[in-house]
Every structure is written in structure tokens, then in C-alpha cells.
N, C-alpha and C positions, 0 to 999 in steps of 0.2 A: 387437576392437580393444583394444589395449594402450597406455596412455601411460606414458613413464618419461622420467627425465632421463639424458642421456648426456653424454660428455666429448669435446669437439672435439679436433682435432689440437693447436690453440694451447692447450688446457687449459681454455677457457671451457666452460660448462654450456650445454646446450640441451634443450629439451622436443622428445620425437619421439612419433610414434604408430606403432605398427607394426600393420599389416593382412597378413593371410595367408590363404590358401585352399588346400585340397587340389587338386592337379592329377595328371595323368599325364604322366610324361616317359619316353620310350623304353619304354613298356609298364610302367613301375613306378610305384608312387604316389610322389609327391614333394610339396613344399610350395613354393609360389609367395609371396613376401613382397615387401613394400615399406614403406620408412620414410618419414614425411611430417613435415616441420619444422612443428610447431605453437607454436613460441616466441612469435610475435606474438599468436595468439588466446589463449594461456594469460595474457600480459601484459595484453591487453584485459579478459579475465575477471577478473583481479585487480583491474583499475582499477575495473570495475563493482561487485565486491564491496565494496571500500573506500568507494566512493561511497554504495552502499546502507546500509553500516554508519554512516557519518556522518549520512545522512539519518534513519535510526532513532534514533540518538543524539540528534540535535537535537530530533526530535519527542518523545523520552522526557523530556527536560529541560524541556519546556514545562509550565506549570501548567494547561493546560486540555486538552480532548479534540482530537487530532488524527486525522482518518480519511481512508480512501479507500474508494471504492465501485467496483463493476463497473457496467456499463450498466444493469443491472436494479434497481440500488439496494441490492445486497447487500454488507455490508462485506467488504473484502479486506485492510484494515489499520486497526488502531487502536493508538494508543499505549499505554504502561503506565499513564498517568493515566486512561485510559478506563476501565480495570477498577476503580478507586478510585472515581471519580465515578459510574459506571453500576451497580455491584453486580455486573456479570457478570464470570465468570472469563476469563482470556485464551483458554482453550479455548472457552468459549461464543461469545466474539466472533469467534474464528477459523474458527467453522462457517458464517459469513456470514449473519448475522442481517440482515434489513432495517432500513435506517435509519428507515423510517416508524414502526418499533415503539417507538423511543425518543421519539416525541412523543405528546402527549396527542391522544386521538381527535378532538377537534375541530379540531385543527391539521393533520391529515393530508392533508384535501383540498386545502387552500392550500399545503401543502409539496409535494404531488404536482404541482400546477401550476406551482410555481416550479422544480421539479427538471425537469420537460419542457421549460420555457422555457430553462433552462440547457443541457441536452442538445442542444437545436436552435440554439444559437448565442447566447442571450440573455445579457445581462450580470446578475450577481447583486447585489443589494444586502443587506447584512447584516440578517438577519430575526429579529425575536423570536418565540420559540415556547416551549411549556411542555414542558421535558424530563422524560420518565418513567424513573425508576430500576427495576431489577429487581423492587425490593421495593414498588413501586407510588408511592412518594414522588416528589414533583416538584420542580423549581426553574425559574425563568425563564432561558431560555438565549438569546444572541445567536449565530446560526448563520450563518456565511459559507462559501460553497462556490464553486468554480470547476470547470470542466470539465477532466478529464484528456484530453489529446490525444496520440496516438500515430499517427504516419504520416498525419497530417491527418485522423485519424478519432476521434471522441469515444469514449472507451472507459470512461467512469465519471466519478465526481466526487471531489474532493479538498477537504478543509474543515477548519474549527475550530468548536468548540462552547464558547462561554464563558459561565460561571456569572455571571449578572448580578444575583443576589440583592442584594448589598450596595448596588449602584447603584440598584436598584428602591426599597430602603428609605430611601436617601437622598433620591431624588425625591419620595417619599411624605412625608417629614418636612418637607421644603422647601415642599411645597403645602399642608400643615397650619400651618406657622409663619408 
């Protein structure tokens, strides 16, 4: 299969796909071919690429972690800020780390229950957890997640991780004052 641009009789450009196979014609080897107009699918692919690019640009301009997981809780997307905050490289994050490993051990069981509730149609309330960076340091985080749904089937989670260190300090100082 070969894709290429061609010029129509009226001078406009069109995307075509050429398909061919070897056949025998009158006892001689020959090639049978066909051209398919793939202009619409190419245009739809371009719209999809542009949409994905806008999504990534938006996610990367946010000051907090934006993430997506598969149904098993393995990361499939993390914005650029995730590398800065977590201490993991983009390559390490792309390997599909479990989202639970970013939480303090004492928070993991509660998070697992919340994830299962989300995956089975429950609503999520932003929840506080202790986020663990690669170097072992921690910070208080408010995590909000929602199910990713494709063709009426939950395929994973999409969410935000907000560092609430300053908010917690303010709350503590107000309680003392």
C-alpha cells in the first residue's frame, strides 16, 4: 500500500492509496492495481493530530500534574510538569509506572478503593494524599480523577495532582493563630 498526493483534472490535489498485487493475465505475469480516494480519512487524521496537539499543549501549560492511566492504573500520559514535580524523567513516566507508586504506602489501599469505585461508575471527590517523589520526598496533594470512557467503556482514568503544601501551611498557621 502506497499513499501519495495526486493532481485531479481540475488542478486540485487529492490523497490516493495505491494497492496492487501480482496476477497472471493471458498466461503472463501482470500487476493488477487500484487507487482509493483517502482524502477524507487523511483530513480526519489531520484534525485528530491537531486536537491531540492542542490537548498536550494545554496540559503542558498547567502548573500541576495532568495524567492519564489505562484500566490497570498504569500511566499512559503525563504532562511535562509531572517530570519536574515527581523527579521521574519523561522516559520513566512513559514506561507506564503505576499511579499507586506515587502515593505514600499508607494511602495506597484507600486510593485503590477510590480507583475501583471510579472505574465502576462512581463519582470522585477530590481527595488528599501524600505524593511521593522519585527521591522519596513527599508533599500533600489534592488529586482529582475521572474515568476515561471510550465507546461506553471505561478505559482508564484522567486527572490532576495539585500540590497543596502552601494551603496546608496557611491552614496550620490559622489554627495556631
